[in-house]
Biopython code that builds the backbone (N, CA, C, O; Angstrom):
import numpy as np
from Bio.PDB.StructureBuilder import StructureBuilder

atoms = [
    (1, "MET", "N", (-4.368, -63.751, 27.327)),
    (1, "MET", "CA", (-3.107, -64.181, 26.776)),
    (1, "MET", "C", (-3.123, -65.695, 26.637)),
    (1, "MET", "O", (-3.682, -66.406, 27.473)),
    (2, "ARG", "N", (-2.514, -66.164, 25.593)),
    (2, "ARG", "CA", (-2.547, -67.593, 25.287)),
    (2, "ARG", "C", (-1.427, -68.339, 26.003)),
    (2, "ARG", "O", (-0.338, -67.804, 26.215)),
    (3, "SER", "N", (-1.713, -69.570, 26.366)),
    (3, "SER", "CA", (-0.753, -70.384, 27.116)),
    (3, "SER", "C", (0.448, -70.810, 26.285)),
    (3, "SER", "O", (1.488, -71.152, 26.847)),
    (4, "GLU", "N", (0.330, -70.796, 24.947)),
    (4, "GLU", "CA", (1.451, -71.210, 24.115)),
    (4, "GLU", "C", (2.365, -70.046, 23.720)),
    (4, "GLU", "O", (3.283, -70.227, 22.920)),
    (5, "ARG", "N", (2.125, -68.877, 24.264)),
    (5, "ARG", "CA", (2.890, -67.672, 23.909)),
    (5, "ARG", "C", (3.895, -67.294, 24.990)),
    (5, "ARG", "O", (3.784, -67.681, 26.153)),
    (6, "ILE", "N", (4.879, -66.520, 24.547)),
    (6, "ILE", "CA", (5.839, -65.886, 25.452)),
    (6, "ILE", "C", (5.781, -64.397, 25.162)),
    (6, "ILE", "O", (5.881, -63.983, 24.007)),
    (7, "LEU", "N", (5.621, -63.592, 26.198)),
    (7, "LEU", "CA", (5.458, -62.151, 26.056)),
    (7, "LEU", "C", (6.679, -61.437, 26.600)),
    (7, "LEU", "O", (7.141, -61.730, 27.703)),
    (8, "LEU", "N", (7.196, -60.507, 25.831)),
    (8, "LEU", "CA", (8.274, -59.630, 26.265)),
    (8, "LEU", "C", (7.710, -58.223, 26.265)),
    (8, "LEU", "O", (7.333, -57.706, 25.213)),
    (9, "PHE", "N", (7.646, -57.592, 27.437)),
    (9, "PHE", "CA", (7.008, -56.284, 27.600)),
    (9, "PHE", "C", (7.980, -55.337, 28.287)),
    (9, "PHE", "O", (8.537, -55.656, 29.337)),
    (10, "ASP", "N", (8.177, -54.173, 27.685)),
    (10, "ASP", "CA", (9.114, -53.178, 28.208)),
    (10, "ASP", "C", (8.331, -51.911, 28.516)),
    (10, "ASP", "O", (7.724, -51.321, 27.622)),
    (11, "ASP", "N", (8.344, -51.488, 29.789)),
    (11, "ASP", "CA", (7.648, -50.252, 30.156)),
    (11, "ASP", "C", (8.619, -49.167, 30.623)),
    (11, "ASP", "O", (8.239, -48.267, 31.372)),
    (12, "GLU", "N", (9.873, -49.258, 30.175)),
    (12, "GLU", "CA", (10.951, -48.316, 30.485)),
    (12, "GLU", "C", (11.487, -48.434, 31.906)),
    (12, "GLU", "O", (12.640, -48.075, 32.146)),
    (13, "PHE", "N", (10.705, -48.918, 32.845)),
    (13, "PHE", "CA", (11.185, -49.099, 34.210)),
    (13, "PHE", "C", (11.580, -50.544, 34.455)),
    (13, "PHE", "O", (12.527, -50.819, 35.192)),
    (14, "ASN", "N", (10.855, -51.465, 33.839)),
    (14, "ASN", "CA", (11.100, -52.899, 33.975)),
    (14, "ASN", "C", (10.894, -53.566, 32.625)),
    (14, "ASN", "O", (10.163, -53.063, 31.773)),
    (15, "ILE", "N", (11.546, -54.699, 32.445)),
    (15, "ILE", "CA", (11.306, -55.555, 31.289)),
    (15, "ILE", "C", (10.701, -56.833, 31.831)),
    (15, "ILE", "O", (11.307, -57.517, 32.657)),
    (16, "PHE", "N", (9.505, -57.153, 31.365)),
    (16, "PHE", "CA", (8.767, -58.312, 31.841)),
    (16, "PHE", "C", (8.831, -59.410, 30.798)),
    (16, "PHE", "O", (8.648, -59.152, 29.608)),
    (17, "ILE", "N", (9.087, -60.626, 31.235)),
    (17, "ILE", "CA", (9.040, -61.790, 30.359)),
    (17, "ILE", "C", (8.025, -62.750, 30.968)),
    (17, "ILE", "O", (8.226, -63.266, 32.067)),
    (18, "TRP", "N", (6.927, -62.986, 30.238)),
    (18, "TRP", "CA", (5.871, -63.877, 30.703)),
    (18, "TRP", "C", (5.856, -65.101, 29.809)),
    (18, "TRP", "O", (5.868, -64.980, 28.584)),
    (19, "CYS", "N", (5.832, -66.270, 30.410)),
    (19, "CYS", "CA", (5.865, -67.520, 29.662)),
    (19, "CYS", "C", (4.622, -68.334, 29.980)),
    (19, "CYS", "O", (4.346, -68.617, 31.146)),
    (20, "GLY", "N", (3.870, -68.711, 28.953)),
    (20, "GLY", "CA", (2.674, -69.521, 29.132)),
    (20, "GLY", "C", (3.009, -70.955, 29.520)),
    (20, "GLY", "O", (4.150, -71.397, 29.385)),
    (21, "LYS", "N", (2.011, -71.669, 30.000)),
    (21, "LYS", "CA", (2.235, -73.039, 30.492)),
    (21, "LYS", "C", (2.729, -73.980, 29.406)),
    (21, "LYS", "O", (3.627, -74.783, 29.658)),
    (22, "THR", "N", (2.172, -73.904, 28.215)),
    (22, "THR", "CA", (2.583, -74.822, 27.155)),
    (22, "THR", "C", (3.806, -74.343, 26.396)),
    (22, "THR", "O", (4.304, -75.056, 25.525)),
    (23, "ALA", "N", (4.297, -73.163, 26.702)),
    (23, "ALA", "CA", (5.493, -72.638, 26.041)),
    (23, "ALA", "C", (6.752, -72.861, 26.865)),
    (23, "ALA", "O", (7.817, -72.365, 26.497)),
    (24, "THR", "N", (6.659, -73.587, 27.956)),
    (24, "THR", "CA", (7.824, -73.752, 28.834)),
    (24, "THR", "C", (8.933, -74.568, 28.193)),
    (24, "THR", "O", (10.094, -74.421, 28.572)),
    (25, "ASP", "N", (8.603, -75.437, 27.219)),
    (25, "ASP", "CA", (9.652, -76.200, 26.559)),
    (25, "ASP", "C", (10.536, -75.313, 25.686)),
    (25, "ASP", "O", (11.699, -75.644, 25.458)),
    (26, "ARG", "N", (10.008, -74.198, 25.197)),
    (26, "ARG", "CA", (10.788, -73.261, 24.392)),
    (26, "ARG", "C", (11.363, -72.126, 25.219)),
    (26, "ARG", "O", (12.107, -71.300, 24.691)),
    (27, "LYS", "N", (11.038, -72.064, 26.491)),
    (27, "LYS", "CA", (11.419, -70.929, 27.332)),
    (27, "LYS", "C", (12.933, -70.750, 27.385)),
    (27, "LYS", "O", (13.423, -69.634, 27.212)),
    (28, "GLU", "N", (13.672, -71.809, 27.616)),
    (28, "GLU", "CA", (15.132, -71.693, 27.737)),
    (28, "GLU", "C", (15.758, -71.191, 26.446)),
    (28, "GLU", "O", (16.653, -70.347, 26.482)),
    (29, "LEU", "N", (15.298, -71.701, 25.301)),
    (29, "LEU", "CA", (15.839, -71.279, 24.021)),
    (29, "LEU", "C", (15.560, -69.804, 23.765)),
    (29, "LEU", "O", (16.448, -69.067, 23.336)),
    (30, "ILE", "N", (14.350, -69.379, 24.021)),
    (30, "ILE", "CA", (13.989, -67.984, 23.767)),
    (30, "ILE", "C", (14.697, -67.049, 24.742)),
    (30, "ILE", "O", (15.137, -65.968, 24.349)),
    (31, "LEU", "N", (14.812, -67.444, 25.997)),
    (31, "LEU", "CA", (15.517, -66.604, 26.967)),
    (31, "LEU", "C", (16.980, -66.441, 26.594)),
    (31, "LEU", "O", (17.536, -65.352, 26.741)),
    (32, "GLU", "N", (17.612, -67.498, 26.115)),
    (32, "GLU", "CA", (19.005, -67.386, 25.681)),
    (32, "GLU", "C", (19.139, -66.424, 24.513)),
    (32, "GLU", "O", (20.086, -65.639, 24.461)),
    (33, "GLN", "N", (18.203, -66.479, 23.580)),
    (33, "GLN", "CA", (18.258, -65.627, 22.399)),
    (33, "GLN", "C", (17.986, -64.164, 22.722)),
    (33, "GLN", "O", (18.557, -63.275, 22.090)),
    (34, "THR", "N", (17.133, -63.908, 23.683)),
    (34, "THR", "CA", (16.761, -62.524, 23.961)),
    (34, "THR", "C", (17.572, -61.858, 25.070)),
    (34, "THR", "O", (17.581, -60.631, 25.162)),
    (35, "MET", "N", (18.249, -62.627, 25.907)),
    (35, "MET", "CA", (18.972, -62.021, 27.025)),
    (35, "MET", "C", (20.104, -61.111, 26.561)),
    (35, "MET", "O", (20.392, -60.112, 27.220)),
    (36, "THR", "N", (20.752, -61.430, 25.441)),
    (36, "THR", "CA", (21.776, -60.540, 24.904)),
    (36, "THR", "C", (21.169, -59.206, 24.511)),
    (36, "THR", "O", (21.722, -58.149, 24.816)),
    (37, "PHE", "N", (20.031, -59.256, 23.835)),
    (37, "PHE", "CA", (19.329, -58.036, 23.450)),
    (37, "PHE", "C", (18.873, -57.252, 24.677)),
    (37, "PHE", "O", (19.040, -56.034, 24.735)),
    (38, "ILE", "N", (18.304, -57.942, 25.648)),
    (38, "ILE", "CA", (17.799, -57.281, 26.849)),
    (38, "ILE", "C", (18.932, -56.651, 27.647)),
    (38, "ILE", "O", (18.798, -55.518, 28.107)),
    (39, "ASN", "N", (20.040, -57.358, 27.821)),
    (39, "ASN", "CA", (21.173, -56.807, 28.569)),
    (39, "ASN", "C", (21.753, -55.584, 27.884)),
    (39, "ASN", "O", (22.151, -54.634, 28.558)),
    (40, "ASP", "N", (21.810, -55.586, 26.553)),
    (40, "ASP", "CA", (22.286, -54.411, 25.823)),
    (40, "ASP", "C", (21.331, -53.241, 26.001)),
    (40, "ASP", "O", (21.763, -52.101, 26.171)),
    (41, "LEU", "N", (20.045, -53.519, 25.963)),
    (41, "LEU", "CA", (19.037, -52.475, 26.139)),
    (41, "LEU", "C", (19.081, -51.887, 27.545)),
    (41, "LEU", "O", (19.028, -50.668, 27.711)),
    (42, "VAL", "N", (19.177, -52.741, 28.547)),
    (42, "VAL", "CA", (19.173, -52.304, 29.939)),
    (42, "VAL", "C", (20.445, -51.532, 30.291)),
    (42, "VAL", "O", (20.398, -50.594, 31.086)),
    (43, "SER", "N", (21.565, -51.913, 29.713)),
    (43, "SER", "CA", (22.829, -51.255, 30.051)),
    (43, "SER", "C", (22.880, -49.800, 29.590)),
    (43, "SER", "O", (23.689, -49.027, 30.104)),
    (44, "LYS", "N", (22.048, -49.413, 28.649)),
    (44, "LYS", "CA", (22.026, -48.038, 28.143)),
    (44, "LYS", "C", (21.098, -47.131, 28.939)),
    (44, "LYS", "O", (20.994, -45.942, 28.640)),
    (45, "ARG", "N", (20.435, -47.663, 29.927)),
    (45, "ARG", "CA", (19.454, -46.884, 30.691)),
    (45, "ARG", "C", (20.012, -46.487, 32.048)),
    (45, "ARG", "O", (20.784, -47.219, 32.667)),
    (46, "PHE", "N", (19.601, -45.319, 32.484)),
    (46, "PHE", "CA", (19.903, -44.899, 33.841)),
    (46, "PHE", "C", (18.638, -44.321, 34.441)),
    (46, "PHE", "O", (18.091, -43.373, 33.879)),
    (47, "PRO", "N", (18.163, -44.824, 35.515)),
    (47, "PRO", "CA", (18.621, -46.003, 36.242)),
    (47, "PRO", "C", (18.307, -47.275, 35.470)),
    (47, "PRO", "O", (17.405, -47.311, 34.633)),
    (48, "ARG", "N", (19.062, -48.303, 35.767)),
    (48, "ARG", "CA", (18.909, -49.580, 35.068)),
    (48, "ARG", "C", (17.521, -50.161, 35.300)),
    (48, "ARG", "O", (16.983, -50.124, 36.406)),
    (49, "SER", "N", (16.965, -50.693, 34.233)),
    (49, "SER", "CA", (15.670, -51.361, 34.325)),
    (49, "SER", "C", (15.862, -52.757, 34.895)),
    (49, "SER", "O", (16.893, -53.392, 34.674)),
    (50, "GLY", "N", (14.879, -53.220, 35.617)),
    (50, "GLY", "CA", (14.904, -54.585, 36.132)),
    (50, "GLY", "C", (14.330, -55.548, 35.112)),
    (50, "GLY", "O", (13.471, -55.172, 34.314)),
    (51, "VAL", "N", (14.793, -56.772, 35.132)),
    (51, "VAL", "CA", (14.266, -57.818, 34.263)),
    (51, "VAL", "C", (13.538, -58.808, 35.161)),
    (51, "VAL", "O", (14.143, -59.417, 36.043)),
    (52, "ILE", "N", (12.232, -58.968, 34.932)),
    (52, "ILE", "CA", (11.391, -59.806, 35.777)),
    (52, "ILE", "C", (10.759, -60.885, 34.906)),
    (52, "ILE", "O", (10.135, -60.577, 33.891)),
    (53, "THR", "N", (10.916, -62.138, 35.293)),
    (53, "THR", "CA", (10.328, -63.243, 34.534)),
    (53, "THR", "C", (9.178, -63.866, 35.323)),
    (53, "THR", "O", (9.229, -63.987, 36.547)),
    (54, "PHE", "N", (8.151, -64.252, 34.592)),
    (54, "PHE", "CA", (6.954, -64.854, 35.178)),
    (54, "PHE", "C", (6.591, -66.098, 34.388)),
    (54, "PHE", "O", (6.894, -66.203, 33.200)),
    (55, "ASN", "N", (5.950, -67.026, 35.048)),
    (55, "ASN", "CA", (5.307, -68.159, 34.391)),
    (55, "ASN", "C", (3.806, -68.013, 34.586)),
    (55, "ASN", "O", (3.348, -67.411, 35.557)),
    (56, "GLU", "N", (3.053, -68.565, 33.657)),
    (56, "GLU", "CA", (1.603, -68.511, 33.773)),
    (56, "GLU", "C", (1.172, -69.205, 35.061)),
    (56, "GLU", "O", (1.597, -70.326, 35.340)),
    (57, "GLY", "N", (0.339, -68.546, 35.833)),
    (57, "GLY", "CA", (-0.150, -69.099, 37.081)),
    (57, "GLY", "C", (0.648, -68.681, 38.298)),
    (57, "GLY", "O", (0.237, -68.961, 39.424)),
    (58, "ASP", "N", (1.793, -68.010, 38.102)),
    (58, "ASP", "CA", (2.555, -67.507, 39.240)),
    (58, "ASP", "C", (1.773, -66.407, 39.941)),
    (58, "ASP", "O", (0.978, -65.703, 39.320)),
    (59, "SER", "N", (2.004, -66.269, 41.222)),
    (59, "SER", "CA", (1.307, -65.228, 41.957)),
    (59, "SER", "C", (1.777, -63.834, 41.530)),
    (59, "SER", "O", (1.005, -62.877, 41.588)),
    (60, "MET", "N", (3.014, -63.718, 41.109)),
    (60, "MET", "CA", (3.532, -62.411, 40.689)),
    (60, "MET", "C", (3.088, -62.021, 39.283)),
    (60, "MET", "O", (3.295, -60.877, 38.878)),
    (61, "SER", "N", (2.490, -62.927, 38.535)),
    (61, "SER", "CA", (2.041, -62.572, 37.194)),
    (61, "SER", "C", (0.903, -61.550, 37.236)),
    (61, "SER", "O", (0.629, -60.884, 36.238)),
    (62, "ARG", "N", (0.245, -61.426, 38.384)),
    (62, "ARG", "CA", (-0.782, -60.382, 38.534)),
    (62, "ARG", "C", (-0.168, -58.991, 38.416)),
    (62, "ARG", "O", (-0.827, -58.061, 37.951)),
    (63, "PHE", "N", (1.092, -58.843, 38.834)),
    (63, "PHE", "CA", (1.789, -57.558, 38.713)),
    (63, "PHE", "C", (1.922, -57.167, 37.245)),
    (63, "PHE", "O", (1.729, -56.004, 36.891)),
    (64, "LEU", "N", (2.248, -58.129, 36.394)),
    (64, "LEU", "CA", (2.342, -57.860, 34.960)),
    (64, "LEU", "C", (0.985, -57.508, 34.386)),
    (64, "LEU", "O", (0.882, -56.562, 33.605)),
    (65, "PHE", "N", (-0.062, -58.239, 34.746)),
    (65, "PHE", "CA", (-1.391, -57.958, 34.231)),
    (65, "PHE", "C", (-1.880, -56.583, 34.655)),
    (65, "PHE", "O", (-2.624, -55.940, 33.914)),
    (66, "SER", "N", (-1.477, -56.121, 35.828)),
    (66, "SER", "CA", (-1.871, -54.776, 36.249)),
    (66, "SER", "C", (-1.184, -53.715, 35.404)),
    (66, "SER", "O", (-1.728, -52.625, 35.223)),
    (67, "ARG", "N", (0.001, -54.014, 34.884)),
    (67, "ARG", "CA", (0.683, -53.086, 33.977)),
    (67, "ARG", "C", (0.046, -53.072, 32.607)),
    (67, "ARG", "O", (-0.034, -52.025, 31.965)),
    (68, "LEU", "N", (-0.409, -54.234, 32.153)),
    (68, "LEU", "CA", (-0.991, -54.331, 30.815)),
    (68, "LEU", "C", (-2.405, -53.772, 30.747)),
    (68, "LEU", "O", (-2.764, -53.101, 29.779)),
    (69, "SER", "N", (-3.201, -54.044, 31.761)),
    (69, "SER", "CA", (-4.594, -53.636, 31.754)),
    (69, "SER", "C", (-5.034, -53.262, 33.153)),
    (69, "SER", "O", (-5.530, -54.111, 33.894)),
    (70, "PRO", "N", (-4.860, -52.007, 33.525)),
    (70, "PRO", "CA", (-5.284, -51.611, 34.869)),
    (70, "PRO", "C", (-6.796, -51.740, 35.019)),
    (70, "PRO", "O", (-7.559, -51.381, 34.123)),
    (71, "SER", "N", (-7.203, -52.251, 36.153)),
    (71, "SER", "CA", (-8.632, -52.489, 36.360)),
    (71, "SER", "C", (-9.350, -51.287, 36.945)),
    (71, "SER", "O", (-10.570, -51.316, 37.108)),
    (72, "HIS", "N", (-8.630, -50.252, 37.258)),
    (72, "HIS", "CA", (-9.286, -49.064, 37.800)),
    (72, "HIS", "C", (-8.717, -47.830, 37.131)),
    (72, "HIS", "O", (-7.602, -47.840, 36.608)),
    (73, "LYS", "N", (-9.485, -46.795, 37.157)),
    (73, "LYS", "CA", (-9.051, -45.515, 36.614)),
    (73, "LYS", "C", (-8.956, -44.524, 37.750)),
    (73, "LYS", "O", (-9.797, -44.497, 38.648)),
    (74, "VAL", "N", (-7.934, -43.723, 37.696)),
    (74, "VAL", "CA", (-7.767, -42.702, 38.714)),
    (74, "VAL", "C", (-8.546, -41.469, 38.270)),
    (74, "VAL", "O", (-8.315, -40.929, 37.188)),
    (75, "ILE", "N", (-9.449, -41.044, 39.100)),
    (75, "ILE", "CA", (-10.261, -39.865, 38.798)),
    (75, "ILE", "C", (-9.936, -38.795, 39.842)),
    (75, "ILE", "O", (-9.992, -39.031, 41.048)),
    (76, "PHE", "N", (-9.606, -37.652, 39.348)),
    (76, "PHE", "CA", (-9.275, -36.549, 40.244)),
    (76, "PHE", "C", (-10.452, -35.565, 40.251)),
    (76, "PHE", "O", (-10.973, -35.177, 39.205)),
    (77, "PHE", "N", (-10.839, -35.189, 41.434)),
    (77, "PHE", "CA", (-11.875, -34.178, 41.590)),
    (77, "PHE", "C", (-11.241, -32.918, 42.134)),
    (77, "PHE", "O", (-10.512, -32.946, 43.126)),
    (78, "PHE", "N", (-11.524, -31.838, 41.484)),
    (78, "PHE", "CA", (-10.997, -30.557, 41.952)),
    (78, "PHE", "C", (-12.175, -29.727, 42.460)),
    (78, "PHE", "O", (-13.176, -29.542, 41.767)),
    (79, "PHE", "N", (-12.029, -29.246, 43.655)),
    (79, "PHE", "CA", (-13.068, -28.413, 44.244)),
    (79, "PHE", "C", (-12.519, -26.994, 44.374)),
    (79, "PHE", "O", (-11.435, -26.772, 44.913)),
    (80, "PHE", "N", (-13.266, -26.084, 43.886)),
    (80, "PHE", "CA", (-12.874, -24.687, 43.962)),
    (80, "PHE", "C", (-13.795, -23.972, 44.922)),
    (80, "PHE", "O", (-15.014, -24.131, 44.861)),
    (81, "SER", "N", (-13.232, -23.205, 45.783)),
    (81, "SER", "CA", (-14.067, -22.417, 46.688)),
    (81, "SER", "C", (-14.247, -21.027, 46.116)),
    (81, "SER", "O", (-13.334, -20.472, 45.503)),
    (82, "SER", "N", (-15.414, -20.474, 46.316)),
    (82, "SER", "CA", (-15.676, -19.146, 45.769)),
    (82, "SER", "C", (-15.648, -18.082, 46.850)),
    (82, "SER", "O", (-15.850, -16.903, 46.560)),
]
sb = StructureBuilder()
sb.init_structure("model")
sb.init_model(0)
sb.init_chain("A")
sb.init_seg("    ")
for serial, (resi, resn, name, xyz) in enumerate(atoms, 1):
    if name == "N":
        sb.init_residue(resn, " ", resi, " ")
    sb.init_atom(name, np.array(xyz, "f"), 0.0, 1.0, " ", f" {name:<3s}", serial, name[0])
structure = sb.get_structure()
C-alpha cells in the first residue's frame, strides 16, 4: 500500500480507515467527508459495525493487513476410521 493513499475497507463486521504517512494532511478533510456515509451505513446494521482508524506504522495496522492478506491458510484434515 502506498504512503500517499487512504484506504476505506468494509468487511461487514468492521469498517477500517487506513491513512498513509504522506496523506495525513488530507486525513481530516477525507474523514469529515466520509463519516456521514459511514455513520449511515453502520446505523443500518445489526449488530453495529465498529469503525477503526489506523495510521501507517501504527502497531494496530497489522490487524488490518491480516484482514486484507492472511499469511496462513487453514487446512483441515479429516481422518476416517474403517
